[in-house]
N, CA, C and O of each residue as an XYZ file, in Angstrom:
816
protein
N      63.858    -42.285    -21.844
C      62.903    -42.098    -20.746
C      61.659    -42.953    -20.971
O      61.324    -43.319    -22.098
N      60.996    -43.255    -19.879
C      59.705    -43.939    -19.956
C      58.624    -42.941    -19.579
O      58.534    -42.511    -18.429
N      57.802    -42.577    -20.559
C      56.700    -41.642    -20.336
C      55.409    -42.400    -20.047
O      55.064    -43.355    -20.744
N      54.713    -41.966    -19.024
C      53.366    -42.456    -18.725
C      52.431    -41.286    -19.013
O      52.503    -40.252    -18.349
N      51.557    -41.448    -19.998
C      50.709    -40.344    -20.460
C      49.240    -40.757    -20.382
O      48.872    -41.861    -20.785
N      48.411    -39.858    -19.858
C      46.972    -40.119    -19.834
C      46.277    -39.208    -20.832
O      46.749    -38.108    -21.119
N      45.142    -39.680    -21.364
C      44.452    -38.911    -22.399
C      42.954    -39.169    -22.362
O      42.498    -40.199    -21.866
N      42.197    -38.217    -22.895
C      40.751    -38.385    -23.052
C      39.950    -37.991    -21.824
O      40.499    -37.757    -20.748
N      38.654    -37.923    -22.009
C      37.742    -37.605    -20.912
C      37.131    -38.868    -20.345
O      36.548    -39.663    -21.083
N      37.255    -39.064    -19.042
C      36.706    -40.280    -18.427
C      35.182    -40.228    -18.372
O      34.581    -39.156    -18.451
N      34.577    -41.387    -18.236
C      33.110    -41.506    -18.200
C      32.673    -42.093    -16.861
O      33.216    -43.098    -16.402
N      31.696    -41.456    -16.250
C      31.134    -41.934    -14.977
C      29.684    -42.333    -15.223
O      28.819    -41.477    -15.413
N      29.428    -43.625    -15.220
C      28.112    -44.122    -15.621
C      27.043    -43.922    -14.544
O      27.255    -44.190    -13.362
N      25.882    -43.439    -15.006
C      24.696    -43.274    -14.150
C      23.908    -44.582    -14.141
O      23.413    -45.024    -13.104
N      23.806    -45.182    -15.311
C      23.188    -46.494    -15.501
C      23.969    -47.181    -16.621
O      24.959    -46.611    -17.081
N      23.588    -48.357    -17.080
C      24.399    -49.041    -18.103
C      24.531    -48.295    -19.434
O      25.363    -48.663    -20.264
N      23.726    -47.257    -19.647
C      23.712    -46.561    -20.928
C      24.200    -45.120    -20.830
O      24.934    -44.657    -21.704
N      23.806    -44.414    -19.789
C      24.098    -42.981    -19.667
C      25.299    -42.731    -18.763
O      25.558    -43.475    -17.816
N      26.021    -41.666    -19.083
C      27.191    -41.339    -18.272
C      27.431    -39.835    -18.213
O      26.925    -39.078    -19.042
N      28.214    -39.415    -17.218
C      28.688    -38.037    -17.090
C      30.098    -38.008    -17.652
O      30.913    -38.874    -17.335
N      30.389    -37.022    -18.479
C      31.733    -36.920    -19.046
C      32.047    -35.463    -19.361
O      31.448    -34.558    -18.779
N      32.971    -35.237    -20.268
C      33.331    -33.893    -20.700
C      33.710    -33.941    -22.176
O      33.699    -35.005    -22.795
N      34.041    -32.794    -22.727
C      34.250    -32.697    -24.178
C      35.676    -32.988    -24.632
O      36.002    -32.765    -25.798
N      36.524    -33.476    -23.751
C      37.912    -33.745    -24.134
C      37.982    -34.802    -25.236
O      37.332    -35.844    -25.161
N      38.787    -34.508    -26.261
C      38.933    -35.445    -27.382
C      40.082    -36.430    -27.174
O      40.093    -37.513    -27.759
N      41.049    -36.047    -26.338
C      42.234    -36.883    -26.149
C      43.361    -36.559    -27.113
O      44.428    -37.171    -27.045
N      43.140    -35.597    -28.020
C      44.123    -35.308    -29.082
C      45.477    -34.858    -28.534
O      46.518    -35.242    -29.066
N      45.469    -34.042    -27.466
C      46.734    -33.554    -26.922
C      47.538    -34.696    -26.319
O      48.748    -34.782    -26.531
N      46.883    -35.569    -25.574
C      47.569    -36.714    -24.973
C      48.163    -37.631    -26.028
O      49.279    -38.128    -25.875
N      47.405    -37.855    -27.106
C      47.886    -38.715    -28.193
C      49.039    -38.057    -28.938
O      49.972    -38.737    -29.366
N      48.979    -36.733    -29.097
C      50.072    -36.008    -29.748
C      51.347    -36.091    -28.909
O      52.443    -36.231    -29.452
N      51.205    -36.004    -27.599
C      52.351    -36.137    -26.697
C      52.946    -37.539    -26.768
O      54.166    -37.704    -26.768
N      52.076    -38.547    -26.829
C      52.547    -39.934    -26.928
C      53.334    -40.150    -28.215
O      54.395    -40.775    -28.203
N      52.815    -39.634    -29.321
C      53.496    -39.788    -30.609
C      54.823    -39.033    -30.623
O      55.821    -39.540    -31.134
N      54.837    -37.823    -30.063
C      56.065    -37.035    -30.015
C      57.140    -37.735    -29.195
O      58.316    -37.728    -29.560
N      56.728    -38.340    -28.085
C      57.684    -39.058    -27.233
C      58.236    -40.293    -27.937
O      59.428    -40.587    -27.838
N      57.369    -41.019    -28.649
C      57.806    -42.194    -29.409
C      58.805    -41.784    -30.491
O      59.841    -42.427    -30.663
N      58.488    -40.712    -31.216
C      59.365    -40.244    -32.295
C      60.717    -39.769    -31.761
O      61.726    -39.811    -32.466
N      60.721    -39.312    -30.494
C      61.969    -38.843    -29.877
C      62.781    -40.001    -29.300
O      63.853    -39.793    -28.731
N      62.264    -41.224    -29.451
C      63.001    -42.402    -29.023
C      62.713    -42.887    -27.623
O      63.461    -43.699    -27.080
N      61.637    -42.400    -27.033
C      61.302    -42.794    -25.670
C      60.287    -43.949    -25.646
O      59.642    -44.248    -26.650
N      60.167    -44.574    -24.501
C      59.149    -45.596    -24.272
C      57.894    -44.898    -23.755
O      57.983    -43.988    -22.930
N      56.726    -45.322    -24.238
C      55.475    -44.659    -23.841
C      54.413    -45.667    -23.427
O      54.133    -46.631    -24.139
N      53.833    -45.422    -22.266
C      52.617    -46.123    -21.847
C      51.499    -45.091    -21.886
O      51.562    -44.072    -21.197
N      50.478    -45.353    -22.690
C      49.361    -44.432    -22.856
C      48.110    -45.016    -22.201
O      47.623    -46.073    -22.602
N      47.601    -44.320    -21.199
C      46.355    -44.717    -20.534
C      45.266    -43.796    -21.054
O      45.296    -42.591    -20.805
N      44.310    -44.355    -21.773
C      43.372    -43.506    -22.504
C      41.905    -43.866    -22.295
O      41.514    -45.032    -22.253
N      41.112    -42.797    -22.166
C      39.656    -42.943    -22.136
C      39.060    -42.429    -23.445
O      37.852    -42.216    -23.549
N      39.921    -42.233    -24.438
C      39.489    -41.728    -25.739
C      39.305    -42.882    -26.721
O      39.872    -43.961    -26.548
N      38.509    -42.637    -27.746
C      38.291    -43.647    -28.788
C      39.293    -43.532    -29.931
O      39.191    -44.270    -30.911
N      40.258    -42.622    -29.826
C      41.262    -42.452    -30.871
C      42.175    -43.671    -30.962
O      42.364    -44.397    -29.986
N      42.731    -43.881    -32.138
C      43.634    -45.006    -32.365
C      45.033    -44.658    -31.870
O      45.589    -43.647    -32.299
N      45.621    -45.457    -30.986
C      46.965    -45.147    -30.485
C      48.048    -45.347    -31.540
O      47.882    -46.134    -32.472
N      49.149    -44.631    -31.385
C      50.275    -44.727    -32.312
C      50.966    -46.078    -32.193
O      50.939    -46.710    -31.136
N      51.577    -46.509    -33.270
C      52.370    -47.740    -33.262
C      53.540    -47.566    -32.293
O      54.205    -46.530    -32.292
N      53.785    -48.580    -31.478
C      54.891    -48.532    -30.535
C      54.501    -48.135    -29.135
O      55.300    -48.245    -28.205
N      53.262    -47.668    -28.978
C      52.776    -47.259    -27.660
C      52.218    -48.462    -26.905
O      51.496    -49.283    -27.471
N      52.561    -48.557    -25.627
C      51.967    -49.564    -24.751
C      50.626    -49.002    -24.296
O      50.584    -48.120    -23.437
N      49.532    -49.502    -24.862
C      48.209    -48.897    -24.685
C      47.391    -49.574    -23.587
O      47.332    -50.801    -23.503
N      46.763    -48.751    -22.749
C      45.851    -49.240    -21.714
C      44.547    -48.456    -21.836
O      44.524    -47.250    -21.591
N      43.478    -49.124    -22.209
C      42.182    -48.466    -22.354
C      41.390    -48.486    -21.057
O      41.320    -49.511    -20.378
N      40.794    -47.353    -20.716
C      39.974    -47.245    -19.503
C      38.707    -46.454    -19.818
O      38.607    -45.812    -20.864
N      37.750    -46.507    -18.907
C      36.532    -45.700    -19.027
C      36.446    -44.662    -17.913
O      36.398    -43.459    -18.172
N      36.426    -45.134    -16.688
C      36.135    -44.263    -15.550
C      37.389    -43.679    -14.908
O      38.510    -44.102    -15.191
N      37.169    -42.695    -14.036
C      38.270    -42.098    -13.280
C      38.925    -43.137    -12.382
O      40.145    -43.143    -12.224
N      38.124    -44.012    -11.797
C      38.660    -45.057    -10.924
C      39.549    -46.018    -11.694
O      40.596    -46.435    -11.198
N      39.134    -46.375    -12.913
C      39.948    -47.261    -13.754
C      41.249    -46.581    -14.154
O      42.303    -47.217    -14.183
N      41.178    -45.288    -14.462
C      42.384    -44.553    -14.831
C      43.334    -44.464    -13.642
O      44.545    -44.621    -13.800
N      42.798    -44.217    -12.471
C      43.619    -44.140    -11.254
C      44.326    -45.467    -11.007
O      45.517    -45.487    -10.695
N      43.606    -46.567    -11.145
C      44.191    -47.890    -10.930
C      45.304    -48.161    -11.945
O      46.340    -48.729    -11.599
N      45.087    -47.754    -13.190
C      46.102    -47.963    -14.237
C      47.337    -47.103    -13.997
O      48.462    -47.557    -14.207
N      47.129    -45.859    -13.556
C      48.263    -44.978    -13.243
C      49.063    -45.549    -12.084
O      50.292    -45.588    -12.136
N      48.380    -45.990    -11.046
C      49.065    -46.579     -9.886
C      49.909    -47.779    -10.295
O      51.017    -47.967     -9.792
N      49.386    -48.585    -11.205
C      50.075    -49.808    -11.625
C      51.376    -49.500    -12.368
O      52.355    -50.235    -12.239
N      51.387    -48.413    -13.145
C      52.548    -48.116    -13.993
C      53.435    -46.994    -13.469
O      54.534    -46.792    -13.986
N      52.986    -46.265    -12.464
C      53.683    -45.050    -12.036
C      55.115    -45.309    -11.572
O      56.024    -44.563    -11.936
N      55.320    -46.333    -10.792
C      56.654    -46.595    -10.238
C      57.690    -46.878    -11.320
O      58.883    -46.668    -11.102
N      57.245    -47.356    -12.489
C      58.167    -47.725    -13.571
C      58.455    -46.576    -14.537
O      59.298    -46.714    -15.423
N      57.760    -45.439    -14.375
C      57.928    -44.350    -15.332
C      58.916    -43.298    -14.828
O      59.140    -43.148    -13.627
N      59.495    -42.579    -15.786
C      60.362    -41.444    -15.457
C      59.567    -40.149    -15.439
O      59.921    -39.202    -14.736
N      58.496    -40.112    -16.212
C      57.677    -38.905    -16.292
C      56.214    -39.267    -16.509
O      55.879    -40.040    -17.406
N      55.352    -38.700    -15.676
C      53.902    -38.820    -15.852
C      53.384    -37.503    -16.413
O      53.628    -36.440    -15.843
N      52.663    -37.577    -17.537
C      51.976    -36.402    -18.081
C      50.478    -36.667    -18.016
O      49.953    -37.505    -18.749
N      49.800    -35.945    -17.134
C      48.360    -36.127    -16.969
C      47.619    -35.181    -17.914
O      47.166    -34.107    -17.519
N      47.509    -35.612    -19.173
C      46.795    -34.812    -20.169
C      45.302    -35.132    -20.188
O      44.530    -34.418    -20.829
N      44.887    -36.179    -19.507
C      43.477    -36.578    -19.484
C      42.631    -35.549    -18.738
O      43.091    -34.895    -17.803
N      41.387    -35.428    -19.178
C      40.399    -34.620    -18.459
C      39.595    -35.585    -17.594
O      38.584    -36.135    -18.029
N      40.058    -35.778    -16.374
C      39.416    -36.738    -15.470
C      38.147    -36.120    -14.889
O      38.180    -35.012    -14.353
N      37.047    -36.830    -14.995
C      35.780    -36.332    -14.479
C      35.891    -36.060    -12.981
O      36.405    -36.891    -12.233
N      35.410    -34.898    -12.545
C      35.565    -34.486    -11.150
C      34.603    -35.189    -10.198
O      34.891    -35.337     -9.010
N      33.457    -35.622    -10.728
C      32.442    -36.241     -9.867
C      31.918    -37.531    -10.495
O      31.904    -37.691    -11.715
N      31.493    -38.434     -9.635
C      30.916    -39.704    -10.074
C      29.657    -39.984     -9.263
O      29.590    -39.576     -8.103
N      28.659    -40.659     -9.818
C      27.446    -40.947     -9.053
C      27.739    -41.768     -7.802
O      28.540    -42.703     -7.834
N      27.087    -41.413     -6.710
C      27.231    -42.177     -5.470
C      26.735    -43.591     -5.684
O      27.303    -44.547     -5.156
N      25.671    -43.721     -6.463
C      25.107    -45.043     -6.742
C      24.760    -45.148     -8.224
O      24.073    -44.288     -8.774
N      25.242    -46.209     -8.858
C      24.934    -46.441    -10.261
C      23.782    -47.428    -10.364
O      23.788    -48.473     -9.712
N      22.789    -47.089    -11.191
C      21.665    -47.995    -11.398
C      22.112    -49.191    -12.239
O      22.792    -49.018    -13.250
N      21.737    -50.384    -11.831
C      22.112    -51.588    -12.556
C      21.298    -51.777    -13.829
O      21.691    -52.527    -14.722
N      20.164    -51.095    -13.904
C      19.310    -51.165    -15.094
C      19.056    -49.755    -15.619
O      19.249    -48.778    -14.895
N      18.628    -49.646    -16.863
C      18.363    -48.347    -17.471
C      17.293    -47.598    -16.679
O      16.243    -48.149    -16.351
N      17.578    -46.346    -16.383
C      16.606    -45.505    -15.680
C      15.549    -45.059    -16.684
O      15.867    -44.416    -17.684
N      14.310    -45.397    -16.417
C      13.223    -45.058    -17.331
C      12.849    -43.579    -17.227
O      12.876    -42.994    -16.144
N      12.505    -42.994    -18.356
C      12.081    -41.598    -18.382
C      10.712    -41.461    -17.738
O       9.837    -42.306    -17.926
N      10.536    -40.383    -16.972
C       9.226    -40.105    -16.372
C       9.014    -38.596    -16.361
O       9.880    -37.845    -16.811
N       7.875    -38.150    -15.852
C       7.579    -36.714    -15.781
C       8.154    -36.066    -14.532
O       8.021    -34.857    -14.345
N       8.789    -36.851    -13.679
C       9.340    -36.335    -12.425
C      10.807    -35.930    -12.621
O      11.505    -36.474    -13.477
N      11.253    -34.973    -11.819
C      12.661    -34.587    -11.837
C      13.524    -35.750    -11.358
O      13.122    -36.514    -10.481
N      14.686    -35.872    -11.930
C      15.615    -36.919    -11.524
C      16.779    -36.282    -10.776
O      17.453    -35.401    -11.307
N      17.011    -36.717     -9.566
C      18.109    -36.192     -8.754
C      19.200    -37.253     -8.665
O      18.952    -38.381     -8.240
N      20.401    -36.878     -9.070
C      21.544    -37.797     -9.026
C      22.562    -37.247     -8.041
O      23.078    -36.144     -8.226
N      22.846    -37.995     -7.016
C      23.815    -37.558     -6.012
C      25.223    -37.935     -6.465
O      25.482    -39.074     -6.851
N      26.116    -36.968     -6.411
C      27.480    -37.181     -6.887
C      28.489    -37.051     -5.754
O      28.249    -36.364     -4.761
N      29.622    -37.726     -5.925
C      30.729    -37.621     -4.982
C      32.012    -37.337     -5.763
O      32.098    -37.705     -6.935
N      33.008    -36.698     -5.154
C      34.242    -36.398     -5.877
C      34.995    -37.675     -6.259
O      34.990    -38.663     -5.525
N      35.633    -37.627     -7.408
C      36.520    -38.730     -7.802
C      37.894    -38.509     -7.165
O      38.189    -37.417     -6.679
N      38.710    -39.525     -7.169
C      40.056    -39.414     -6.598
C      40.896    -38.441     -7.427
O      40.756    -38.368     -8.648
N      41.766    -37.700     -6.749
C      42.649    -36.741     -7.425
C      43.944    -37.467     -7.816
O      44.870    -37.579     -7.013
N      43.994    -37.946     -9.035
C      45.131    -38.743     -9.506
C      46.410    -37.926     -9.514
O      47.465    -38.403     -9.097
N      46.312    -36.697     -9.988
C      47.486    -35.836    -10.098
C      48.071    -35.514     -8.725
O      49.289    -35.518     -8.548
N      47.221    -35.243     -7.779
C      47.689    -34.946     -6.420
C      48.365    -36.172     -5.808
O      49.379    -36.051     -5.121
N      47.803    -37.339     -6.061
C      48.403    -38.589     -5.567
C      49.803    -38.760     -6.161
O      50.745    -39.118     -5.454
N      49.929    -38.503     -7.454
C      51.227    -38.664     -8.128
C      52.252    -37.679     -7.569
O      53.403    -38.044     -7.331
N      51.835    -36.439     -7.362
C      52.741    -35.440     -6.815
C      53.212    -35.781     -5.419
O      54.339    -35.469     -5.033
N      52.342    -36.423     -4.670
C      52.670    -36.811     -3.296
C      53.584    -38.030     -3.256
O      54.421    -38.153     -2.362
N      53.427    -38.925     -4.217
C      54.132    -40.212     -4.182
C      55.309    -40.325     -5.153
O      55.926    -41.386     -5.252
N      55.622    -39.261     -5.858
C      56.727    -39.340     -6.820
C      58.067    -39.470     -6.101
O      58.249    -38.981     -4.986
N      58.991    -40.140     -6.771
C      60.358    -40.260     -6.272
C      61.173    -39.053     -6.744
O      60.719    -38.284     -7.591
N      62.353    -38.897     -6.201
C      63.175    -37.726     -6.506
C      63.516    -37.605     -7.985
O      63.661    -36.501     -8.508
N      63.640    -38.731     -8.646
C      64.033    -38.698    -10.061
C      62.841    -38.732    -11.018
O      63.028    -38.832    -12.230
N      61.625    -38.649    -10.491
C      60.435    -38.672    -11.341
C      59.911    -37.262    -11.601
O      60.007    -36.378    -10.750
N      59.360    -37.076    -12.786
C      58.785    -35.794    -13.195
C      57.279    -35.966    -13.341
O      56.814    -36.913    -13.976
N      56.517    -35.047    -12.749
C      55.058    -35.090    -12.860
C      54.580    -33.793    -13.507
O      54.848    -32.697    -13.016
N      53.866    -33.948    -14.621
C      53.383    -32.805    -15.403
C      51.854    -32.824    -15.416
O      51.234    -33.853    -15.685
N      51.265    -31.674    -15.121
C      49.812    -31.570    -15.128
C      49.325    -30.560    -16.150
O      50.090    -29.722    -16.628
N      48.043    -30.648    -16.480
C      47.392    -29.671    -17.349
C      46.373    -28.887    -16.531
O      45.762    -29.426    -15.609
N      46.197    -27.630    -16.869
C      45.186    -26.798    -16.227
C      44.389    -26.097    -17.317
O      44.918    -25.236    -18.020
N      43.128    -26.461    -17.459
C      42.249    -25.791    -18.411
C      41.428    -24.771    -17.630
O      40.623    -25.140    -16.775
N      41.630    -23.505    -17.919
C      41.006    -22.438    -17.138
C      40.289    -21.454    -18.060
O      40.792    -21.102    -19.128
N      39.093    -21.013    -17.623
C      38.370    -20.021    -18.414
C      38.571    -18.601    -17.880
O      38.119    -17.640    -18.503
N      39.247    -18.458    -16.728
C      39.618    -17.137    -16.216
C      40.787    -17.296    -15.237
O      41.006    -18.374    -14.684
N      41.531    -16.207    -15.034
C      42.698    -16.214    -14.147
C      43.603    -17.419    -14.444
O      43.987    -18.164    -13.543
N      43.928    -17.586    -15.716
C      44.617    -18.784    -16.167
C      45.935    -19.022    -15.428
O      46.141    -20.099    -14.867
N      46.812    -18.048    -15.423
C      48.119    -18.246    -14.792
C      48.010    -18.405    -13.279
O      48.692    -19.242    -12.687
N      47.168    -17.618    -12.668
C      47.008    -17.683    -11.213
C      46.492    -19.053    -10.776
O      47.029    -19.655     -9.846
N      45.456    -19.539    -11.445
C      44.877    -20.841    -11.085
C      45.820    -21.996    -11.416
O      45.923    -22.963    -10.662
N      46.507    -21.882    -12.556
C      47.447    -22.937    -12.949
C      48.628    -23.003    -11.987
O      49.074    -24.092    -11.624
N      49.132    -21.854    -11.575
C      50.268    -21.836    -10.656
C      49.881    -22.399     -9.290
O      50.682    -23.063     -8.631
N      48.649    -22.127     -8.876
C      48.153    -22.692     -7.612
C      48.115    -24.218     -7.696
O      48.456    -24.909     -6.736
N      47.700    -24.733     -8.845
C      47.662    -26.179     -9.057
C      49.071    -26.764     -9.043
O      49.299    -27.832     -8.477
N      50.003    -26.069     -9.662
C      51.405    -26.491     -9.695
C      51.950    -26.684     -8.277
O      52.632    -27.669     -7.991
N      51.640    -25.736     -7.404
C      52.145    -25.768     -6.021
C      51.375    -26.767     -5.166
O      51.967    -27.594     -4.473
N      50.046    -26.680     -5.225
C      49.203    -27.516     -4.359
C      49.385    -29.006     -4.616
O      49.292    -29.813     -3.690
N      49.643    -29.373     -5.860
C      49.751    -30.788     -6.212
C      51.206    -31.247     -6.345
O      51.472    -32.373     -6.765
N      52.149    -30.360     -5.980
C      53.581    -30.692     -5.989
C      54.034    -31.196     -7.355
O      54.658    -32.250     -7.470
N      53.705    -30.415     -8.393
C      54.059    -30.787     -9.761
C      55.404    -30.184    -10.146
O      55.894    -29.259     -9.499
N      55.986    -30.717    -11.199
C      57.236    -30.186    -11.735
C      56.978    -29.238    -12.898
O      57.796    -28.370    -13.201
N      55.829    -29.416    -13.543
C      55.463    -28.564    -14.674
C      53.953    -28.513    -14.793
O      53.267    -29.511    -14.569
N      53.436    -27.336    -15.150
C      52.005    -27.195    -15.426
C      51.856    -26.614    -16.828
O      52.570    -25.683    -17.201
N      50.930    -27.163    -17.595
C      50.641    -26.682    -18.945
C      49.221    -26.128    -18.915
O      48.265    -26.868    -18.687
N      49.087    -24.828    -19.144
C      47.793    -24.162    -19.022
C      47.234    -23.782    -20.389
O      47.956    -23.297    -21.260
N      45.940    -24.012    -20.557
C      45.269    -23.589    -21.779
C      43.826    -23.209    -21.470
O      43.395    -23.285    -20.319
N      43.088    -22.805    -22.482
C      41.711    -22.349    -22.315
C      40.744    -23.354    -22.943
O      41.184    -24.272    -23.636
N      39.430    -23.199    -22.715
C      38.455    -24.116    -23.331
C      38.508    -24.162    -24.853
O      37.976    -25.092    -25.458
N      39.140    -23.172    -25.480
C      39.258    -23.169    -26.946
C      40.052    -24.365    -27.461
O      39.951    -24.729    -28.633
N      40.845    -24.973    -26.574
C      41.674    -26.118    -26.978
C      40.875    -27.410    -27.112
O      41.333    -28.358    -27.749
N      39.684    -27.455    -26.516
C      38.911    -28.697    -26.489
C      38.486    -29.118    -27.896
O      37.770    -28.388    -28.581
N      38.927    -30.283    -28.310
C      38.545    -30.832    -29.606
C      39.226    -30.205    -30.800
O      39.041    -30.662    -31.928
N      40.022    -29.153    -30.572
C      40.675    -28.438    -31.671
C      41.921    -29.179    -32.144
O      42.498    -29.985    -31.415
N      42.322    -28.889    -33.378
C      43.547    -29.477    -33.920
C      44.783    -28.704    -33.464
O      45.884    -29.251    -33.413
N      44.587    -27.424    -33.135
C      45.703    -26.601    -32.685
C      45.386    -25.973    -31.329
O      44.235    -25.936    -30.892
N      46.428    -25.486    -30.685
C      46.243    -24.917    -29.353
C      47.374    -23.957    -29.021
O      48.487    -24.080    -29.533
N      47.070    -23.001    -28.155
C      48.087    -22.115    -27.592
C      48.188    -22.442    -26.112
O      47.174    -22.455    -25.414
N      49.373    -22.701    -25.629
C      49.536    -23.078    -24.222
C      50.565    -22.177    -23.538
O      51.419    -21.564    -24.179
N      50.448    -22.125    -22.220
C      51.439    -21.450    -21.391
C      51.985    -22.484    -20.417
O      51.229    -23.271    -19.847
N      53.277    -22.478    -20.231
C      53.936    -23.522    -19.439
C      54.770    -22.908    -18.335
O      55.485    -21.926    -18.538
N      54.662    -23.508    -17.165
C      55.489    -23.062    -16.042
C      56.101    -24.263    -15.331
O      55.414    -25.226    -14.991
N      57.409    -24.176    -15.117
C      58.112    -25.149    -14.300
C      58.368    -24.526    -12.933
O      58.326    -23.306    -12.776
N      58.632    -25.374    -11.955
C      58.945    -24.863    -10.617
C      60.155    -23.932    -10.694
O      61.146    -24.231    -11.360
N      60.053    -22.805    -10.002
C      61.155    -21.837     -9.903
C      61.590    -21.286    -11.252
O      62.748    -20.906    -11.424
N      60.673    -21.240    -12.207
C      60.976    -20.673    -13.522
C      59.861    -19.737    -13.952
O      58.755    -19.781    -13.414
N      60.161    -18.890    -14.925
C      59.157    -17.973    -15.459
C      58.222    -18.701    -16.418
O      58.529    -19.793    -16.897
N      57.098    -18.089    -16.685
C      56.148    -18.650    -17.636
C      56.723    -18.641    -19.044
O      57.423    -17.707    -19.435
N      56.424    -19.682    -19.794
C      56.769    -19.768    -21.214
C      55.458    -19.794    -21.990
O      54.577    -20.598    -21.686
N      55.319    -18.933    -22.976
C      54.102    -18.895    -23.777
C      54.402    -19.433    -25.177
O      55.213    -18.870    -25.912
N      53.738    -20.525    -25.527
C      53.905    -21.095    -26.863
C      52.787    -20.579    -27.767
O      51.624    -20.586    -27.364
N      53.111    -20.135    -28.969
C      52.087    -19.610    -29.882
C      51.130    -20.712    -30.340
O      51.441    -21.899    -30.242
N      49.984    -20.308    -30.832
C      49.005    -21.264    -31.336
C      49.611    -22.077    -32.471
O      50.146    -21.525    -33.433
N      49.520    -23.374    -32.346
C      50.106    -24.274    -33.348
C      49.387    -25.609    -33.295
O      48.646    -25.894    -32.355
N      49.617    -26.420    -34.315
C      49.061    -27.770    -34.316
C      49.515    -28.499    -33.048
O      50.642    -28.310    -32.590
N      48.649    -29.317    -32.493
C      48.978    -29.992    -31.237
C      50.214    -30.880    -31.358
O      50.904    -31.118    -30.367
N      50.497    -31.366    -32.553
C      51.699    -32.184    -32.743
C      52.959    -31.346    -32.554
O      53.957    -31.826    -32.018
N      52.907    -30.086    -32.998
C      54.046    -29.165    -32.847
C      54.234    -28.805    -31.372
O      55.350    -28.812    -30.854
N      53.124    -28.493    -30.712
C      53.174    -28.167    -29.279
C      53.691    -29.349    -28.474
O      54.478    -29.176    -27.544
N      53.251    -30.544    -28.828
C      53.670    -31.752    -28.112
C      55.181    -31.962    -28.206
O      55.820    -32.315    -27.214
N      55.752    -31.749    -29.383
C      57.207    -31.896    -29.563
C      57.968    -30.943    -28.646
O      58.980    -31.316    -28.054
N      57.470    -29.703    -28.533
C      58.126    -28.709    -27.687
C      58.028    -29.092    -26.209
O      58.973    -28.885    -25.447
N      56.897    -29.644    -25.814
C      56.714    -30.079    -24.422
C      57.675    -31.220    -24.094
O      58.307    -31.217    -23.038
N      57.783    -32.182    -24.984
C      58.697    -33.317    -24.768
C      60.138    -32.831    -24.658
O      60.900    -33.324    -23.827
N      60.511    -31.869    -25.492
C      61.880    -31.328    -25.417
C      62.135    -30.633    -24.089
O      63.221    -30.761    -23.523
N      61.158    -29.905    -23.590
C      61.303    -29.230    -22.294
C      61.506    -30.251    -21.179
O      62.315    -30.047    -20.274
N      60.763    -31.351    -21.259
C      60.891    -32.399    -20.238
C      62.250    -33.089    -20.332
O      62.859    -33.418    -19.314
N      62.714    -33.300    -21.542
C      64.030    -33.920    -21.744
C      65.148    -33.082    -21.118
O      66.174    -33.622    -20.706
N      64.948    -31.764    -21.048
C      65.964    -30.851    -20.529
C      65.936    -30.687    -19.004
O      66.717    -29.907    -18.459
N      65.063    -31.400    -18.320
C      64.972    -31.298    -16.860
C      66.310    -31.709    -16.224
O      66.442    -31.693    -15.000
């Protein structure tokens, strides 16, 4: 199989120095990429993380949500499975300052607009033989919110976890495929969880 995997938290620049982002480390996406490579698959990794990619991965580095969207669009048609493990920033500044914004005693108001929904685009444009997997990080109503995302974005699988997974070496996840019951994986190193996820996808 050819896996297309995204990882890391995207950055939306306010000026040439400052940006809006999130605390995603990219570790889960990188663990999935390594697990897929070890299982004998081809991997394209689109990453906004500073982590070093595994040997054998076709690596594409990006910063912003727009750059990640463009990279996903470029490679999507050639992949068998897209795993959107990246934490894509939800909002981006309407206008980016070309020069550093100087500090002053006045309040600074930054107008934001939504970024493109990459996962929804993939779910809408996937072919019959393609698999699209999304992640849902929820701090409450985890299964309910994740299942809504699974349906609304026309995904084949949703992997749900809590904020405790951010930056951690291990994680506990819950997984749901279309027309199947929830699967709960115990807390384990992300490399172990990644292997189990790849095996589930292989069994589609």
